[in-house]
C-alpha positions in Angstrom: 5.8 -4.3 3.0 8.3 -1.5 3.3 8.4 0.2 6.6 7.5 3.7 5.1 4.2 1.6 3.8 3.8 0.5 7.6 4.2 3.8 8.7 1.5 4.9 5.9 -0.8 2.2 7.3 -0.1 3.0 10.8 -0.7 6.7 10.4 -4.3 6.0 8.7 -4.8 3.5 11.9 -3.9 6.1 14.5 -6.1 8.9 13.1 -9.1 6.4 13.0 -8.4 5.3 16.6 -8.3 9.2 17.6 -11.3 9.6 15.5 -13.2 6.6 17.2 -12.1 7.2 20.8 -14.1 10.3 20.8 -17.6 8.2 20.8 -16.1 5.2 22.9 -18.4 7.1 25.8 -21.1 5.8 23.7 -20.5 2.1 24.8 -21.3 2.2 28.4 -20.7 -1.3 30.3 -19.1 -1.9 33.6 -18.0 -5.4 34.9 -18.4 -7.1 31.7 -21.9 -6.0 31.1 -23.4 -4.0 28.6 -25.8 -0.9 29.4 -28.5 -2.4 27.1 -28.4 -5.3 29.9 -26.3 -8.2 28.2 -23.0 -9.1 27.7 -20.7 -6.6 26.3 -19.2 -6.8 22.6 -15.7 -8.3 24.3 -17.5 -11.2 25.2 -16.6 -13.9 22.5 -19.4 -15.8 20.3 -20.2 -19.3 21.3 -18.4 -22.1 20.4 -15.0 -20.3 21.3 -12.4 -21.6 23.8 -12.3 -18.5 25.8 -15.6 -16.5 27.2 -13.9 -13.1 26.8 -11.5 -11.2 24.7 -8.0 -11.5 26.7 -7.7 -8.1 26.5 -10.7 -7.2 28.4 -10.3 -5.9 32.2 -13.7 -6.7 33.7 -13.0 -3.7 36.4 -11.7 -1.0 33.9 -12.8 -2.6 30.5 -10.6 -2.7 27.3 -6.9 -2.5 28.0 -5.8 -2.0 24.6 -6.1 0.2 21.5 -8.1 -2.2 18.9 -9.1 -0.4 15.8 -11.7 -2.7 14.9 -13.2 -3.2 18.2 -13.3 0.7 18.4 -15.1 1.4 15.2 -17.7 -1.4 15.6 -21.1 -0.4 16.9 -23.6 -2.7 17.9 -27.2 -2.4 16.5 -28.6 -1.5 19.8 -25.8 1.3 20.0 -26.6 2.4 16.4 -30.6 2.6 16.9 -30.1 5.4 19.9 -27.4 7.4 17.8 -28.4 6.8 14.0 -26.3 10.1 13.7 -23.1 7.6 13.7 -23.8 6.0 10.8 -22.4 8.1 8.2 -19.3 8.3 10.8 -19.2 4.7 10.6 -19.3 4.3 7.0 -16.4 6.9 6.5 -14.5 4.9 9.0 -15.0 1.4 7.5 -14.1 2.9 4.1 -10.9 4.4 5.4 -10.1 0.8 7.2 -10.5 -1.0 4.2 -7.1 0.7 3.3 -5.7 -1.5 6.2 -5.3 -5.2 5.6 -5.4 -8.0 7.5 -6.6 -6.3 10.7 -8.6 -8.3 13.3 -11.2 -7.6 16.4 -9.1 -8.2 19.4 -5.8 -7.3 18.3 -3.6 -4.6 19.6 -2.1 -1.9 17.7 1.7 -3.3 18.4 0.3 -6.8 17.2 -1.5 -5.4 14.1 1.9 -3.8 13.6 4.0 -6.4 13.6 1.7 -8.4 11.3 2.5 -5.7 8.4 6.2 -6.2 9.1 6.0 -9.8 8.9 6.9 -10.4 12.3 
């Protein structure tokens, strides 16, 4: 991928992160516990070798800007805020232009993956 293509993809990534950040307050968790009373989304699925995302600081939350994590909202939160459905659909459509994004992946790691680093 050329540097111009990487810059174009990262501009989309940054724009989506900026938009999604306006809704981050809806995910309310402290010390790894979700507002709905269970584990946060940052806890990995059963069978994983780790019990939580490496970027999760139990006291302060996420230490990185990970677009897939930011634009994903659980069913509980979506039930509380149905007005998000159209916005989430819009974000997912734009994010489909960004190849190979992974949950729990920092912005820097994603950019490096586009460059083949």
